[in-house]
ZAMARGU-4260 file (C-alpha; in steps of 0.2 Angstrom, whole numbers, plus 5000, padded with zeros to 4 digits):
<rodrens>
0) 5000/5000/5000 | 5007/5017/4994 | 5005/5032/5005 | 5010/5049/4998 | 5013/5065/5009
5) 5012/5081/4999 | 5006/5099/4997 | 4995/5108/4985 | 5006/5117/4972 | 4998/5134/4974
10) 5003/5138/4956 | 5008/5122/4948 | 4992/5112/4953 | 4980/5126/4947 | 4967/5119/4934
15) 4973/5131/4920 | 4990/5123/4920 | 4996/5110/4907 | 5006/5100/4920 | 4999/5097/4937
20) 5011/5087/4948 | 4999/5082/4962 | 4986/5076/4949 | 4998/5068/4937 | 5006/5057/4950
25) 4989/5050/4954 | 4987/5044/4936 | 4999/5030/4937 | 4986/5018/4943 | 4994/5003/4935
30) 5013/5006/4939 | 5012/5016/4955 | 4995/5017/4963 | 4993/5030/4977 | 4982/5022/4990
35) 4982/5036/5002 | 4987/5054/4998 | 4990/5065/5014 | 4987/5082/5007 | 4995/5095/5019
40) 4990/5113/5018 | 4990/5130/5027 | 4973/5134/5035 | 4970/5149/5023 | 4972/5137/5008
45) 4958/5125/5012 | 4948/5129/4997 | 4963/5125/4985 | 4966/5108/4994 | 4948/5104/4994
50) 4947/5107/4975 | 4962/5097/4972 | 4955/5083/4983 | 4940/5082/4972 | 4949/5081/4956
55) 4961/5067/4962 | 4945/5057/4966 | 4940/5059/4948 | 4957/5053/4940 | 4960/5040/4953
60) 4944/5035/4962 | 4955/5022/4972 | 4965/5035/4981 | 4959/5041/4998 | 4963/5059/5001
65) 4966/5064/5019 | 4966/5083/5021 | 4978/5088/5035 | 4978/5107/5040 | 4993/5114/5049
70) 4985/5128/5059 | 5001/5135/5067 | 5009/5137/5050 | 5009/5156/5046 | 5024/5159/5035
75) 5027/5145/5022 | 5045/5152/5019 | 5050/5151/5037 | 5060/5135/5039 | 5059/5134/5058
80) 5040/5136/5057 | 5037/5124/5043 | 5049/5111/5050 | 5041/5111/5067 | 5024/5109/5060
85) 5029/5094/5049 | 5039/5087/5063 | 5024/5086/5074 | 5014/5079/5060 | 5027/5065/5058
90) 5027/5062/5077 | 5008/5060/5077 | 5005/5049/5061 | 5002/5031/5064 | 5016/5024/5053
95) 5016/5005/5050 | 5031/5001/5038 | 5026/4982/5038 | 5010/4986/5029 | 5013/5003/5020
100) 5026/5011/5009 | 5028/5030/5013 | 5034/5044/5001 | 5036/5062/5003 | 5032/5073/4987
105) 5045/5087/4986 | 5040/5094/4969 | 5027/5105/4976 | 5028/5117/4991 | 5041/5130/4996
110) 5059/5127/4997 | 5057/5127/5016 | 5044/5113/5015 | 5055/5103/5002 | 5070/5104/5014
115) 5059/5099/5029 | 5052/5084/5020 | 5069/5079/5015 | 5075/5080/5033 | 5061/5070/5040
120) 5064/5056/5027 | 5083/5057/5030 | 5081/5056/5049 | 5068/5041/5047 | 5055/5051/5056
125) 5045/5047/5041 | 5051/5029/5037 | 5050/5031/5018 | 5057/5038/5002 | 5058/5055/4993
130) 5046/5056/4977 | 5051/5068/4964 | 5040/5072/4949 | 5044/5080/4932 | 5035/5084/4916
135) 5038/5076/4899 | 5028/5078/4883 | 5023/5064/4871 | 5033/5071/4857 | 5049/5073/4868
140) 5054/5055/4866 | 5052/5040/4854 | 5054/5025/4865 | 5048/5023/4883 | 5059/5030/4897
145) 5068/5017/4908 | 5068/5026/4925 | 5059/5019/4939 | 5040/5021/4938 | 5039/5032/4923
150) 5023/5029/4912 | 5015/5043/4901 | 4997/5047/4903 | 4985/5041/4890 | 4980/5057/4881
155) 4993/5060/4867 | 5001/5077/4866 | 4997/5082/4884 | 5011/5085/4897 | 5014/5069/4906
160) 5021/5066/4923 | 5036/5056/4926 | 5043/5052/4943 | 5058/5045/4952 | 5059/5037/4969
165) 5074/5041/4980 | 5080/5031/4994 | 5089/5044/5004 | 5098/5032/5015 | 5103/5020/5001
170) 5110/5035/4991 | 5119/5042/5005 | 5128/5025/5009 | 5132/5023/4990 | 5141/5040/4992
175) 5150/5032/5007 | 5155/5017/4997 | 5162/5028/4983 | 5172/5038/4995 | 5179/5022/5002
180) 5185/5017/4985 | 5191/5034/4981 | 5203/5034/4996 | 5211/5018/4990 | 5218/5026/4974
185) 5236/5021/4978 | 5244/5004/4982 | 5249/5009/4999 | 5231/5016/5003 | 5224/5001/4996
190) 5234/4990/5007 | 5229/5000/5022 | 5211/5000/5017 | 5210/5019/5016 | 5214/5020/5035
195) 5226/5034/5039 | 5238/5025/5051 | 5251/5034/5061 | 5261/5019/5068 | 5279/5020/5061
200) 5282/5002/5062 | 5266/4997/5053 | 5268/5011/5040 | 5285/5005/5036 | 5279/4987/5034
205) 5265/4992/5022 | 5278/5002/5011 | 5289/4986/5011 | 5274/4975/5006 | 5269/4987/4992
210) 5286/4987/4985 | 5286/4968/4982 | 5267/4963/4981 | 5265/4968/4962 | 5283/4963/4957
215) 5288/4947/4964 | 5279/4930/4963 | 5288/4921/4977 | 5280/4916/4993 | 5276/4929/5007
220) 5275/4924/5025 | 5264/4935/5037 | 5268/4932/5055 | 5259/4939/5071 | 5246/4936/5084
225) 5229/4930/5080 | 5218/4944/5075 | 5231/4956/5069 | 5224/4956/5051 | 5234/4943/5041
230) 5220/4938/5031 | 5215/4956/5027 | 5232/4960/5021 | 5233/4944/5011 | 5217/4949/5002
235) 5224/4966/4998 | 5240/4959/4992 | 5230/4949/4980 | 5221/4964/4973 | 5238/4972/4970
240) 5245/4957/4962 | 5229/4955/4951 | 5231/4972/4945 | 5249/4974/4943 | 5254/4956/4938
245) 5237/4952/4928 | 5233/4937/4938 | 5219/4926/4930 | 5215/4916/4945 | 5206/4920/4961
250) 5210/4922/4979 | 5208/4906/4989 | 5209/4906/5008 | 5209/4893/5021 | 5214/4891/5040
255) 5225/4875/5041 | 5220/4873/5060 | 5203/4868/5053 | 5209/4854/5042 | 5212/4840/5055
260) 5215/4823/5048 | 5209/4829/5031 | 5223/4841/5027 | 5229/4831/5012 | 5212/4830/5004
265) 5208/4849/5008 | 5224/4854/4999 | 5227/4842/4985 | 5209/4835/4982 | 5204/4817/4981
270) 5197/4804/4970 | 5180/4795/4974 | 5182/4782/4986 | 5199/4788/4992 | 5194/4787/5010
275) 5178/4784/5020 | 5166/4798/5016 | 5174/4802/4999 | 5158/4799/4989 | 5164/4809/4974
280) 5179/4817/4966 | 5184/4834/4973 | 5197/4847/4968 | 5208/4854/4982 | 5213/4871/4986
285) 5229/4871/4976 | 5219/4867/4960 | 5206/4880/4964 | 5220/4893/4966 | 5228/4889/4949
290) 5233/4906/4941 | 5229/4915/4957 | 5234/4917/4976 | 5233/4903/4989 | 5233/4910/5007
295) 5236/4897/5020 | 5233/4904/5038 | 5241/4895/5053 | 5252/4885/5041 | 5262/4879/5056
300) 5247/4867/5060 | 5250/4856/5045 | 5259/4840/5050 | 5276/4836/5043 | 5270/4823/5030
305) 5258/4836/5022 | 5272/4849/5023 | 5283/4838/5012 | 5269/4837/4999 | 5266/4855/4999
310) 5284/4859/4997 | 5285/4847/4981 | 5269/4856/4974 | 5278/4873/4977 | 5294/4868/4969
315) 5287/4857/4954 | 5270/4865/4953 | 5263/4847/4952 | 5254/4836/4965 | 5244/4820/4966
320) 5226/4821/4973 | 5223/4808/4987 | 5219/4791/4980 | 5225/4796/4962 | 5240/4791/4951
325) 5237/4805/4939 | 5247/4820/4942 | 5239/4837/4942 | 5247/4854/4940 | 5244/4871/4948
330) 5254/4887/4946 | 5249/4898/4961 | 5257/4911/4972 | 5257/4906/4991 | 5255/4918/5005
335) 5256/4910/5022 | 5251/4916/5039 | 5256/4910/5057 | 5256/4915/5075 | 5269/4902/5079
340) 5288/4904/5080 | 5292/4892/5065 | 5311/4892/5069 | 5307/4886/5086 | 5294/4873/5079
345) 5309/4866/5068 | 5319/4863/5083 | 5305/4853/5091 | 5303/4843/5075 | 5285/4851/5071
350) 5290/4860/5055 | 5301/4857/5041 | 5316/4868/5039 | 5316/4866/5020 | 5298/4871/5019
355) 5301/4887/5029 | 5316/4891/5018 | 5304/4890/5003 | 5290/4901/5010 | 5300/4914/5019
360) 5307/4924/5005 | 5297/4939/5010 | 5293/4938/5029 | 5283/4952/5037 | 5279/4953/5056
365) 5262/4961/5059 | 5262/4972/5074 | 5248/4969/5087 | 5235/4982/5091 | 5242/4986/5108
370) 5258/4990/5099 | 5248/5002/5088 | 5238/5011/5101 | 5240/5027/5090 | 5230/5019/5077
375) 5216/5014/5087 | 5206/5030/5084 | 5207/5029/5064 | 5202/5010/5065 | 5188/5014/5077
380) 5181/5027/5064 | 5184/5014/5050 | 5174/5001/5060 | 5160/5014/5063 | 5159/5018/5044
385) 5159/4999/5039 | 5145/4996/5052 | 5135/5011/5045 | 5136/5004/5028 | 5131/4987/5033
390) 5116/4993/5043 | 5112/5007/5031 | 5110/5018/5046 | 5122/5031/5054 | 5132/5023/5068
395) 5143/5036/5077 | 5150/5040/5094 | 5149/5056/5103 | 5164/5066/5109 | 5163/5062/5127
400) 5161/5043/5123 | 5175/5044/5111 | 5187/5051/5124 | 5182/5039/5137 | 5184/5024/5126
405) 5200/5029/5118 | 5207/5033/5136 | 5204/5015/5140 | 5209/5008/5124 | 5226/5016/5124
410) 5229/5012/5142 | 5241/4998/5148 | 5226/4988/5155 | 5219/4986/5138 | 5229/4971/5132
415) 5219/4968/5116 | 5222/4949/5116 | 5211/4947/5101 | 5218/4962/5092 | 5207/4970/5079
420) 5194/4956/5081 | 5191/4963/5099 | 5190/4981/5092 | 5177/4975/5078 | 5166/4966/5091
425) 5167/4981/5103 | 5161/4993/5091 | 5147/4981/5086 | 5141/4979/5104 | 5142/4997/5108
430) 5132/5002/5092 | 5119/4988/5096 | 5116/4994/5114 | 5115/5012/5108 | 5096/5014/5104
435) 5099/5029/5092 | 5114/5022/5084 | 5125/5036/5092 | 5136/5028/5105 | 5136/5037/5122
440) 5147/5037/5137 | 5136/5023/5145 | 5139/5011/5131 | 5158/5016/5130 | 5161/5012/5149
445) 5151/4996/5149 | 5160/4990/5134 | 5177/4994/5143 | 5172/4984/5157 | 5166/4970/5146
450) 5183/4969/5137 | 5192/4970/5153 | 5183/4955/5159 | 5185/4945/5143 | 5204/4948/5144
455) 5205/4944/5163 | 5195/4928/5164 | 5202/4917/5179 | 5213/4903/5173 | 5210/4886/5180
460) 5226/4887/5189 | 5221/4904/5196 | 5233/4914/5185 | 5221/4929/5182 | 5234/4943/5186
465) 5247/4935/5174 | 5234/4936/5160 | 5232/4955/5164 | 5250/4959/5162 | 5257/4946/5150
470) 5242/4941/5139 | 5248/4930/5125 | 5266/4932/5131 | 5262/4920/5145 | 5264/4906/5132
475) 5282/4909/5132 | 5285/4904/5150 | 5283/4888/5160 | 5269/4885/5171 | 5281/4885/5186
480) 5287/4903/5182 | 5269/4909/5179 | 5263/4902/5196 | 5277/4911/5204 | 5273/4928/5195
485) 5255/4926/5200 | 5260/4926/5219 | 5272/4940/5216 | 5259/4951/5208 | 5247/4948/5222
490) 5260/4953/5235 | 5263/4969/5225 | 5244/4973/5225 | 5244/4973/5244 | 5260/4982/5247
495) 5263/5001/5248 | 5280/5001/5241 | 5292/4990/5232 | 5303/4987/5247 | 5288/4982/5257
500) 5283/4969/5244 | 5301/4963/5244 | 5301/4961/5263 | 5286/4950/5262 | 5291/4940/5248
505) 5309/4936/5254 | 5305/4936/5273 | 5313/4918/5275 | 5328/4919/5264 | 5334/4936/5270
510) 5337/4929/5287 | 5351/4918/5280 | 5360/4933/5272 | 5370/4946/5280 | 5364/4960/5269
515) 5350/4959/5257 | 5341/4972/5246 | 5323/4964/5245 | 5318/4979/5233 | 5332/4975/5221
520) 5328/4956/5221 | 5310/4960/5217 | 5314/4972/5203 | 5326/4959/5195 | 5312/4946/5196
525) 5299/4958/5187 | 5311/4963/5174 | 5313/4944/5169 | 5295/4946/5163 | 5297/4963/5155
530) 5289/4972/5170 | 5294/4985/5183 | 5286/4991/5200 | 5279/5007/5193 | 5270/4999/5179
535) 5263/4985/5190 | 5256/4997/5203 | 5249/5009/5190 | 5240/4994/5181 | 5233/4987/5197
540) 5227/5004/5202 | 5218/5007/5186 | 5210/4989/5186 | 5203/4993/5204 | 5196/5010/5198
545) 5188/5003/5183 | 5180/4989/5193 | 5173/5001/5205 | 5165/5012/5193
</rodrens>
């Protein structure tokens, strides 16, 4: 059901005019029927509105005309007065978008009224679209026009009414999409996704990637913690390669940690009956990536037998699908990702040295989010824009909330264990809880607490404080060391000074020494984990303050 809001054209809708927009739009009974026309008029123009209503009932008997008088509207050129009147009309109207489609006709009325209609549609106070009409003559064209909804009236030679529906929200976000694309005009900007980053280490890394991405076909190894954006960078490298090296194939991506016992089948494919469950022949990832790029994330999760087969495929560009004696070929460029130290994995016998030598021609260590705290704000804005486009609705954050969230996000207590995945989820949660789509201080503070809790979940062995200070670095230490550190940090929490904490921790051993500086012993222990007394005390105090808010 189509519901149209509009005003009488005090000049254009007069009976002696050749083209009358309010009448003409009601004559599209087959292609765009108007079921209800809410005709808004100034009180002194009642007779004009009444006459127009009667004429509409003649050309379109199915149209219900509702006369809506705005009694407080004295000056149709006063935007404030016009907007207040139409704003109240929008608040009072019983909209039901599930059953009705709404349109605001902006061809008639003063400029103040047209702007007001647009504002009400743009803000979704009227949950609909803009309708714009225009005149065409039968002899002005030879073939039917192809824009949305145009259909001439039946009487030849008469001025006809064409129209266009404009979804303001959709048009606005189309502009945002174009602007995103325009920002990525250079290779460096494309690799950075149009985000203006300030971190020197990351910017230097992007410059290095840009230099080789479109020039050299040898493998690239991306290292770094989970969530730092390895997959995103791999996709952007492919786009550069596709343009600069004219790749004919596609970007094929997979996480090796998900393969399990089917790694050979996933990579090389298999023949029907090759194993239980192989009910038909299937191409593997290597075949699918022929002529393109294959991104294998968490390559360190492959077992050494599969690693040997992958090495052969890289060097000879041939392989055998599982259960087949017929060799296949594939020429692809490999980008690998890992959060492991592969050199250490080689020492443990978990990774082949010859494969690492083959895939690490170009190795790039991706910095974590907590190493790029100066880039949190531009990435926050990028996430807000991306979510706005996804939801087709403005998602923003007010000044106070921005400052509060960034203060937390840049502080030592924000460990960002999940890196950019944590930031993406944080923005989505804040925006969802913000009823208007504009994030406020309440949502920002609640999300800060939520993130803090997710990073500090107590371990089974009670190492909560270790997680607070070390995060993923705890994996570099033995459990024995971590349990010691947990006890030390708890002592630091309850001490007023480094000396007091040292005296408590070394109360027994100090008795057997002629002289002992407990403060120095404690400082040395903390330095072994990359910590110091000042940082420990500050972080513990901030944690306590946040939890008490």
